[in-house]
DSSP file (Angstrom, degrees, kcal/mol; ACC not computed):
  #  RESIDUE AA STRUCTURE BP1 BP2  ACC     N-H-->O    O-->H-N    N-H-->O    O-->H-N    TCO  KAPPA ALPHA  PHI   PSI    X-CA   Y-CA   Z-CA
    1    1 A X              0   0    0      0, 0.0    16,-1.9     0, 0.0     2,-0.3   0.000 360.0 360.0 360.0 122.7   59.9  -23.0   65.9
    2    2 A X  E     +A   16   0A   0     14,-0.2     2,-0.3    12,-0.1    14,-0.2  -0.712 360.0 174.1 -93.2 143.5   60.3  -26.2   63.8
    3    3 A X  E     -A   15   0A   0     12,-1.2    12,-1.2    -2,-0.3     2,-0.4  -0.984  21.5-146.5-146.8 156.2   57.5  -28.5   63.2
    4    4 A X        -     0   0    0     -2,-0.3     2,-0.5    10,-0.2    10,-0.1  -0.978   8.6-167.9-123.9 137.8   56.6  -31.7   61.3
    5    5 A X        -     0   0    0     -2,-0.4     7,-1.7     8,-0.2     2,-0.4  -0.985  10.5-153.4-126.2 120.7   53.2  -32.5   59.9
    6    6 A X  B     -B   11   0B   0     -2,-0.5     2,-0.2     5,-0.2     5,-0.2  -0.749   6.9-162.6 -94.6 139.5   52.6  -36.1   58.6
    7    7 A X        -     0   0    0      3,-2.5    83,-0.1    -2,-0.4    -2,-0.0  -0.697  35.2-103.3-110.5 169.6   50.0  -36.8   55.9
    8    8 A X  S    S+     0   0    0     -2,-0.2     3,-0.1     1,-0.2    -1,-0.0   0.832 117.6  29.6 -65.2 -33.6   48.5  -40.1   55.1
    9    9 A X  S    S+     0   0    0      1,-0.2     2,-0.3    -3,-0.0    -1,-0.2   0.692 129.1  10.9-100.3 -21.4   50.6  -40.7   52.0
   10   10 A X        -     0   0    0      0, 0.0    -3,-2.5     0, 0.0     2,-0.5  -0.969  68.3-116.4-152.2 161.8   53.7  -38.8   52.7
   11   11 A X  B     -B    6   0B   0     -2,-0.3    -5,-0.2    -5,-0.2     2,-0.1  -0.921  31.2-127.0-108.4 131.3   55.6  -37.0   55.5
   12   12 A X        -     0   0    0     -7,-1.7    -7,-0.1    -2,-0.5     2,-0.1  -0.423  27.2-113.0 -70.8 146.2   56.2  -33.3   55.2
   13   13 A X        -     0   0    0      1,-0.1     2,-0.3    -2,-0.1    -8,-0.2  -0.409  40.5 -89.8 -75.1 158.4   59.7  -32.1   55.6
   14   14 A X        +     0   0    0    -10,-0.1     2,-0.3    -2,-0.1   -10,-0.2  -0.526  54.9 177.0 -71.4 129.7   60.6  -30.0   58.6
   15   15 A X  E     -A    3   0A   0    -12,-1.2   -12,-1.2    -2,-0.3     2,-0.6  -0.912  35.9-103.7-131.0 159.2   60.1  -26.3   57.9
   16   16 A X  E     -A    2   0A   0     -2,-0.3     2,-0.4   -14,-0.2   -14,-0.2  -0.745  39.5-170.2 -83.2 119.1   60.5  -23.1   59.8
   17   17 A X        -     0   0    0    -16,-1.9     2,-0.2    -2,-0.6    21,-0.1  -0.909  17.3-128.2-111.9 140.2   57.0  -21.8   60.8
   18   18 A X        -     0   0    0     -2,-0.4     2,-0.1    19,-0.1     5,-0.0  -0.589  18.4-129.0 -84.3 146.6   56.4  -18.4   62.3
   19   19 A X    >>  -     0   0    0     -2,-0.2     3,-1.1     1,-0.1     4,-0.6  -0.416  32.8-101.9 -82.2 169.1   54.4  -18.0   65.5
   20   20 A X  G >4 S+     0   0    0      1,-0.3     3,-0.6     2,-0.2    -1,-0.1   0.796 123.2  59.6 -65.0 -25.2   51.6  -15.5   65.6
   21   21 A X  G 34 S+     0   0    0      1,-0.2    -1,-0.3     0, 0.0    -3,-0.0   0.751 102.5  53.1 -72.4 -23.0   53.9  -13.1   67.4
   22   22 A X  G <4 S+     0   0    0     -3,-1.1    -1,-0.2     2,-0.1    -2,-0.2   0.549  87.0 101.7 -88.3  -9.0   56.4  -13.1   64.6
   23   23 A X  S << S-     0   0    0     -3,-0.6     3,-0.1    -4,-0.6     2,-0.0  -0.440  82.1-100.6 -77.1 151.0   53.8  -12.2   61.9
   24   24 A X    >   -     0   0    0      4,-0.3     3,-1.4     1,-0.1     4,-0.1  -0.362  45.8 -92.4 -69.4 150.7   53.6   -8.6   60.6
   25   25 A X  G >  S+     0   0    0      1,-0.2     3,-0.9     2,-0.2    -1,-0.1  -0.294 109.4  20.6 -59.2 143.0   50.9   -6.3   62.0
   26   26 A X  G 3  S-     0   0    0      1,-0.2    -1,-0.2    -3,-0.1    -2,-0.1   0.552 120.3 -84.9  76.6   7.3   47.7   -6.2   59.9
   27   27 A X  G <   +     0   0    0     -3,-1.4    -1,-0.2     1,-0.2     2,-0.2   0.805  68.0 179.8  64.0  29.9   48.4   -9.5   58.2
   28   28 A X    <   -     0   0    0     -3,-0.9     2,-0.8    -4,-0.1    -4,-0.3  -0.440  26.8-132.2 -66.5 130.8   50.5   -7.9   55.6
   29   29 A X        -     0   0    0     -2,-0.2    -1,-0.1     1,-0.2     3,-0.1  -0.777  25.8-179.8 -87.4 113.7   51.9  -10.3   53.1
   30   30 A X        +     0   0    0     -2,-0.8     2,-0.3     1,-0.2    -1,-0.2   0.608  65.4  30.9 -93.6 -13.0   55.6   -9.5   52.7
   31   31 A X  S >  S-     0   0    0      0, 0.0     3,-0.9     0, 0.0    -1,-0.2  -0.998  83.9-110.8-145.3 144.4   56.5  -12.2   50.2
   32   32 A X  T 3  S+     0   0    0     -2,-0.3    -2,-0.0     1,-0.2     0, 0.0  -0.428  97.3  16.4 -72.3 144.4   54.6  -13.9   47.4
   33   33 A X  T >  S+     0   0    0     -2,-0.1     3,-0.5     1,-0.1    -1,-0.2   0.745  80.8 132.1  70.9  25.0   53.7  -17.5   47.7
   34   34 A X  G X   +     0   0    0     -3,-0.9     3,-1.9     1,-0.2     4,-0.3   0.563  43.0  89.0 -87.4  -7.0   54.3  -17.7   51.4
   35   35 A X  G >  S+     0   0    0      1,-0.3     3,-1.6     2,-0.2    -1,-0.2   0.802  76.8  67.1 -61.3 -28.7   51.0  -19.4   52.4
   36   36 A X  G <  S+     0   0    0     -3,-0.5    -1,-0.3     1,-0.3    -2,-0.1   0.650  91.6  63.8 -67.6 -12.5   52.6  -22.8   52.0
   37   37 A X  G <  S+     0   0    0     -3,-1.9     2,-0.4    -4,-0.1    -1,-0.3   0.591  94.7  71.5 -84.2 -10.6   54.8  -22.1   55.0
   38   38 A X  S <  S-     0   0    0     -3,-1.6     2,-0.6    -4,-0.3   -21,-0.0  -0.894  76.3-131.9-116.3 134.7   51.9  -21.9   57.4
   39   39 A X        +     0   0    0     -2,-0.4    54,-0.2     1,-0.2    53,-0.1  -0.720  36.0 161.2 -78.1 118.6   49.7  -24.6   58.7
   40   40 A X        +     0   0    0     52,-1.5     3,-0.4    -2,-0.6    53,-0.2   0.405  56.3  72.4-120.1  -0.8   46.1  -23.4   58.3
   41   41 A X    >   +     0   0    0     51,-1.9     3,-0.8     1,-0.2    52,-0.2   0.419  69.1  88.7 -97.7   3.3   44.1  -26.5   58.5
   42   42 A X  T 3  S+     0   0    0     50,-0.3    -1,-0.2     1,-0.2    53,-0.1   0.633  84.9  53.0 -79.1 -11.2   44.4  -27.3   62.2
   43   43 A X  T 3  S+     0   0    0     -3,-0.4    -1,-0.2     2,-0.0    -2,-0.1   0.418  79.4 116.0-103.7   1.0   41.3  -25.3   63.3
   44   44 A X    <   -     0   0    0     -3,-0.8    52,-0.1    50,-0.3     3,-0.1  -0.321  44.7-165.5 -71.6 154.9   38.7  -26.7   61.0
   45   45 A X  S    S+     0   0    0     50,-0.3    75,-2.7     1,-0.2     2,-0.3   0.547  76.9  41.0-111.3 -17.5   35.7  -28.6   62.4
   46   46 A X  E     -C  119   0C   0     73,-0.3     2,-0.3    49,-0.2    73,-0.2  -0.946  67.9-173.8-128.1 151.4   34.6  -30.2   59.1
   47   47 A X  E     -C  118   0C   0     71,-2.9    71,-2.9    -2,-0.3     2,-0.2  -0.987  24.3-114.6-144.0 153.5   36.7  -31.7   56.3
   48   48 A X  E     -C  117   0C   0     -2,-0.3     2,-0.4    69,-0.2    69,-0.2  -0.622  24.1-161.9 -85.1 148.2   36.2  -33.1   52.8
   49   49 A X  E     -C  116   0C   0     67,-2.4    67,-2.8    -2,-0.2     2,-0.2  -1.000  14.3-133.9-128.7 132.2   36.9  -36.8   52.1
   50   50 A X  E     -C  115   0C   0     -2,-0.4     2,-0.4    65,-0.2    65,-0.3  -0.580   8.8-160.7 -86.1 148.0   37.4  -38.1   48.6
   51   51 A X    >>  -     0   0    0     63,-3.2     3,-2.4    -2,-0.2     4,-0.8  -0.824  10.5-172.7-123.0  86.0   35.7  -41.2   47.2
   52   52 A X  T 34 S+     0   0    0     -2,-0.4     3,-0.2     1,-0.3    -1,-0.1   0.726  76.6  69.0 -59.4 -24.5   38.0  -41.9   44.2
   53   53 A X  T 34 S+     0   0    0      1,-0.2    -1,-0.3    -3,-0.1    61,-0.1   0.746 110.0  35.5 -67.8 -19.9   35.7  -44.7   42.9
   54   54 A X  T <4 S+     0   0    0     -3,-2.4    -1,-0.2    59,-0.2    -2,-0.2   0.518  91.2 113.2-106.1  -9.2   33.1  -42.0   42.0
   55   55 A X     <  -     0   0    0     -4,-0.8    58,-0.0    -3,-0.2    -5,-0.0  -0.433  47.5-164.9 -69.8 133.5   35.5  -39.2   41.0
   56   56 A X        -     0   0    0     -2,-0.2    -1,-0.1     0, 0.0    -4,-0.0   0.313  38.0-122.5 -99.7   7.0   35.4  -38.3   37.3
   57   57 A X        +     0   0    0      1,-0.1    27,-0.1    -5,-0.1    -2,-0.1   0.860  63.8 142.6  56.8  42.5   38.7  -36.3   37.5
   58   58 A X        -     0   0    0     27,-0.0    -1,-0.1     1,-0.0    27,-0.0   0.661  55.8-135.8 -83.7 -16.7   37.1  -33.1   36.2
   59   59 A X     >  +     0   0    0      3,-0.1     4,-2.2     1,-0.0     5,-0.1   0.609  63.3 132.1  70.7  16.2   39.3  -31.0   38.6
   60   60 A X  H  > S+     0   0    0      1,-0.2     4,-2.2     2,-0.2     5,-0.2   0.891  71.5  54.6 -63.5 -37.9   36.5  -28.8   39.7
   61   61 A X  H  > S+     0   0    0      1,-0.2     4,-1.3     2,-0.2    -1,-0.2   0.907 109.3  47.5 -60.7 -41.9   37.4  -29.3   43.4
   62   62 A X  H  4 S+     0   0    0      1,-0.2    -1,-0.2     2,-0.2    -2,-0.2   0.894 110.7  52.5 -65.6 -41.7   41.0  -28.2   42.6
   63   63 A X  H  < S+     0   0    0     -4,-2.2    -2,-0.2     1,-0.2    -1,-0.2   0.903 115.3  39.3 -61.1 -43.0   39.7  -25.1   40.7
   64   64 A X  H  < S+     0   0    0     -4,-2.2     2,-0.4    -5,-0.1    -1,-0.2   0.637  86.1 109.1 -86.7 -14.4   37.4  -23.9   43.5
   65   65 A X    ><  -     0   0    0     -4,-1.3     3,-0.7    -5,-0.2     5,-0.1  -0.481  52.2-161.9 -68.1 118.9   39.8  -24.7   46.5
   66   66 A X  T 3  S+     0   0    0     -2,-0.4    -1,-0.2     1,-0.2    -4,-0.0   0.636  87.3  46.4 -76.0 -11.6   41.0  -21.3   47.8
   67   67 A X  T 3  S-     0   0    0    -32,-0.0    -1,-0.2   -27,-0.0   -27,-0.1   0.336 104.3-119.8-112.3   6.4   43.9  -23.0   49.7
   68   68 A X    <   +     0   0    0     -3,-0.7    26,-0.1    -6,-0.2    -2,-0.1   0.893  65.0 143.5  55.5  41.4   45.3  -25.3   47.0
   69   69 A X        +     0   0    0     24,-0.1    21,-4.1    -7,-0.1     2,-0.6   0.521  34.6  99.1 -90.2  -7.2   44.6  -28.2   49.3
   70   70 A X  E    S-D   89   0D   0     19,-0.2     2,-0.4    -8,-0.1    19,-0.2  -0.722  70.3-140.7 -83.7 120.8   43.7  -30.6   46.5
   71   71 A X  E     -D   88   0D   0     17,-2.5    16,-2.9    -2,-0.6    17,-1.1  -0.674  21.3-171.8 -87.0 132.2   46.6  -32.8   45.7
   72   72 A X  E     -D   86   0D   0     -2,-0.4     2,-0.3    14,-0.2    14,-0.2  -0.827   8.1-163.7-118.1 157.6   47.2  -33.6   42.0
   73   73 A X  E     -D   85   0D   0     12,-2.0    12,-2.5    -2,-0.3     2,-0.1  -0.979  30.4 -99.6-137.2 154.2   49.6  -36.0   40.2
   74   74 A X  E     +D   84   0D   0     -2,-0.3     2,-0.3    10,-0.2    10,-0.2  -0.376  53.0 146.3 -70.4 147.9   50.7  -36.2   36.6
   75   75 A X  E     -D   83   0D   0      8,-2.6     8,-2.2    -2,-0.1     2,-0.3  -0.882  36.3-107.1-160.4-168.8   49.0  -38.7   34.3
   76   76 A X  E     -D   82   0D   0     -2,-0.3     6,-0.2     6,-0.2     5,-0.1  -0.984  21.2-118.4-137.7 147.3   47.9  -39.4   30.8
   77   77 A X    >   -     0   0    0      4,-3.1     3,-2.0    -2,-0.3     6,-0.1  -0.392  42.6-105.1 -67.5 158.7   44.6  -39.6   28.9
   78   78 A X  T 3  S+     0   0    0      1,-0.3    -1,-0.1     2,-0.1    -2,-0.0   0.818 125.2  58.3 -55.8 -29.3   44.0  -43.1   27.3
   79   79 A X  T 3  S-     0   0    0      2,-0.1    -1,-0.3     1,-0.0    -2,-0.0   0.579 126.2-103.3 -78.4  -9.0   44.9  -41.4   24.0
   80   80 A X  S <  S+     0   0    0     -3,-2.0    -2,-0.1     1,-0.3     2,-0.1   0.333  73.8 137.9 108.5  -8.2   48.3  -40.5   25.4
   81   81 A X        -     0   0    0      1,-0.1    -4,-3.1    -5,-0.1    -1,-0.3  -0.368  57.8-103.0 -73.4 152.3   47.9  -36.8   26.2
   82   82 A X  E     +D   76   0D   0     -6,-0.2     2,-0.3    -2,-0.1    -6,-0.2  -0.492  51.9 150.6 -75.6 140.8   49.2  -35.2   29.4
   83   83 A X  E     -D   75   0D   0     -8,-2.2    -8,-2.6    -2,-0.2     2,-0.3  -0.960  38.7-110.8-157.4 171.3   46.8  -34.4   32.2
   84   84 A X  E     -D   74   0D   0     -2,-0.3     2,-0.4   -10,-0.2   -10,-0.2  -0.824  23.4-156.1-109.2 150.8   46.5  -34.1   36.0
   85   85 A X  E     -D   73   0D   0    -12,-2.5   -12,-2.0    -2,-0.3     2,-0.4  -0.968  21.7-116.8-126.4 143.1   44.6  -36.4   38.4
   86   86 A X  E     +D   72   0D   0     -2,-0.4   -14,-0.2   -14,-0.2     3,-0.1  -0.642  34.4 170.0 -75.0 129.0   43.2  -35.8   41.9
   87   87 A X  E     -     0   0D   0    -16,-2.9     2,-0.3    -2,-0.4   -15,-0.2   0.517  54.3 -60.6-117.1 -11.4   44.9  -38.0   44.4
   88   88 A X  E     -D   71   0D   0    -17,-1.1   -17,-2.5   -39,-0.0     2,-0.4  -0.995  57.7 -63.5 161.9-164.1   43.7  -36.6   47.7
   89   89 A X  E     -D   70   0D   0     -2,-0.3     2,-1.1   -19,-0.2   -19,-0.2  -0.972  28.8-137.3-125.4 134.0   43.5  -33.6   50.1
   90   90 A X    >>  -     0   0    0    -21,-4.1     4,-1.5    -2,-0.4     3,-1.4  -0.775  19.4-173.5 -88.7  96.1   46.3  -31.9   51.8
   91   91 A X  T 34 S+     0   0    0     -2,-1.1    -1,-0.2     1,-0.3   -22,-0.0   0.634  74.1  78.2 -69.9 -13.5   44.8  -31.4   55.3
   92   92 A X  T 34 S+     0   0    0      1,-0.2   -51,-1.9   -23,-0.1   -52,-1.5   0.841 113.6  20.3 -60.1 -33.7   47.8  -29.3   56.4
   93   93 A X  T <4 S+     0   0    0     -3,-1.4    -2,-0.2   -53,-0.2    -1,-0.2   0.635  95.4 112.3-110.6 -19.9   46.2  -26.4   54.4
   94   94 A X     <  -     0   0    0     -4,-1.5   -50,-0.3   -25,-0.2    -5,-0.0  -0.377  41.6-171.1 -64.2 126.7   42.5  -27.4   54.1
   95   95 A X        -     0   0    0     -2,-0.2   -50,-0.3   -52,-0.1   -49,-0.2   0.477  41.7-116.4 -94.9  -6.0   40.3  -25.1   56.2
   96   96 A X        +     0   0    0    -52,-0.1   -51,-0.1   -51,-0.1   -50,-0.1   0.810  62.6 148.2  77.6  29.4   37.2  -27.2   55.7
   97   97 A X        -     0   0    0      1,-0.1   -50,-0.1   -53,-0.0    -1,-0.0   0.780  50.6-136.5 -70.4 -26.2   35.2  -24.5   53.8
   98   98 A X     >  +     0   0    0    -52,-0.1     4,-2.4    18,-0.1     5,-0.2   0.507  64.1 127.3  86.1   5.4   33.4  -27.1   51.7
   99   99 A X  H  > S+     0   0    0      1,-0.2     4,-2.5     2,-0.2     5,-0.2   0.898  73.6  54.0 -61.7 -39.2   33.7  -25.4   48.3
  100  100 A X  H  > S+     0   0    0      1,-0.2     4,-0.7     2,-0.2    -1,-0.2   0.906 111.1  45.5 -62.1 -40.8   35.1  -28.6   46.8
  101  101 A X  H >4 S+     0   0    0      1,-0.2     3,-0.5     2,-0.2    -2,-0.2   0.917 114.9  47.6 -66.7 -45.0   32.1  -30.6   48.0
  102  102 A X  H 3< S+     0   0    0     -4,-2.4    -2,-0.2     1,-0.2    -1,-0.2   0.860 115.2  43.9 -66.8 -37.1   29.6  -28.0   46.9
  103  103 A X  H 3< S+     0   0    0     -4,-2.5     2,-0.3    -5,-0.2    -1,-0.2   0.491  80.4 117.9 -91.8  -3.3   31.1  -27.5   43.4
  104  104 A X    <X  -     0   0    0     -4,-0.7     4,-2.0    -3,-0.5     5,-0.1  -0.490  56.6-149.8 -66.2 123.4   31.6  -31.2   42.5
  105  105 A X  H  > S+     0   0    0     -2,-0.3     4,-1.3     1,-0.2    -1,-0.2   0.811  96.6  56.0 -67.8 -27.7   29.5  -32.1   39.4
  106  106 A X  H  > S+     0   0    0      2,-0.2     4,-1.1     1,-0.2     6,-0.5   0.929 109.3  46.4 -66.2 -44.0   29.1  -35.7   40.6
  107  107 A X  H  4 S+     0   0    0      1,-0.2     3,-0.3     2,-0.2    -2,-0.2   0.867 107.7  57.2 -64.5 -36.4   27.7  -34.5   43.9
  108  108 A X  H  < S+     0   0    0     -4,-2.0    -1,-0.2     1,-0.2    -2,-0.2   0.817  99.3  59.7 -65.3 -30.7   25.4  -32.0   42.1
  109  109 A X  H  < S-     0   0    0     -4,-1.3    -1,-0.2    -3,-0.2    -2,-0.2   0.875  98.9-146.3 -63.6 -36.9   23.9  -35.0   40.2
  110  110 A X     <  +     0   0    0     -4,-1.1    -3,-0.1     2,-0.4     3,-0.1   0.403  69.2 100.5  91.0  -2.1   22.9  -36.4   43.5
  111  111 A X  S    S-     0   0    0     -5,-0.4     2,-0.3     1,-0.2    -4,-0.1   0.907  95.1  -4.9 -82.5 -43.3   23.2  -40.2   42.8
  112  112 A X  S    S-     0   0    0     -6,-0.5     2,-0.5   -58,-0.1    -2,-0.4  -0.884  71.0-116.8-139.6 169.2   26.6  -40.7   44.5
  113  113 A X        -     0   0    0     -2,-0.3     3,-0.2     1,-0.1   -59,-0.2  -0.963  17.4-177.0-116.2 129.3   29.2  -38.5   46.2
  114  114 A X  S    S+     0   0    0     -2,-0.5   -63,-3.2     1,-0.3     2,-0.3   0.673  86.7  19.3 -89.8 -22.4   32.8  -38.2   44.8
  115  115 A X  E    S-C   50   0C   0    -65,-0.3    -1,-0.3   -14,-0.1     2,-0.2  -0.955  77.1-166.4-148.6 128.2   33.7  -36.0   47.7
  116  116 A X  E     -C   49   0C   0    -67,-2.8   -67,-2.4    -2,-0.3     2,-0.6  -0.702  19.8-126.2-116.4 166.7   31.8  -35.7   51.0
  117  117 A X  E     +C   48   0C   0     -2,-0.2     2,-0.3   -69,-0.2   -69,-0.2  -0.953  36.4 171.2-116.2 115.0   31.9  -33.4   54.0
  118  118 A X  E     -C   47   0C   0    -71,-2.9   -71,-2.9    -2,-0.6     2,-0.2  -0.836  40.7 -90.1-125.8 160.1   32.4  -35.0   57.4
  119  119 A X  E     -C   46   0C   0     -2,-0.3     2,-0.7   -73,-0.2   -73,-0.3  -0.486  43.5-123.5 -67.3 133.7   33.1  -33.9   61.0
  120  120 A X        -     0   0    0    -75,-2.7     2,-1.4    -2,-0.2    -1,-0.1  -0.728  18.8-157.3 -84.4 115.3   36.8  -33.6   61.6
  121  121 A X              0   0    0     -2,-0.7    -1,-0.1     1,-0.2   -76,-0.1  -0.618 360.0 360.0 -94.4  75.9   37.7  -35.9   64.6
  122  122 A X              0   0    0     -2,-1.4    -1,-0.2   -77,-0.1    -2,-0.0   0.428 360.0 360.0 -90.3 360.0   40.9  -34.2   65.8
């Protein structure tokens, strides 16, 4: 079954996705790195939203995300060194667990939120 999933910034290419009937019994992972082939974010009821104006680019959200749903892009420090920047959330894979929101150091300070947790209006 072929499917397309559009994100706000880019459109995903068409990929072959397996139905639940085609998956191996017991959820056995038969190949490494295969999670990117499956849409896992369609059943969430809550989702994180980034507020880039408050983000300090510490990448804690990316570190704690169990699904690699935090999108990064290449960039540079003002001094010229290479680094990554958070640019958004890949909702195709995000399950809405809230770890990114809970572990954000800006949110822990309590003055503003760099990433919030909102009801997913699907």
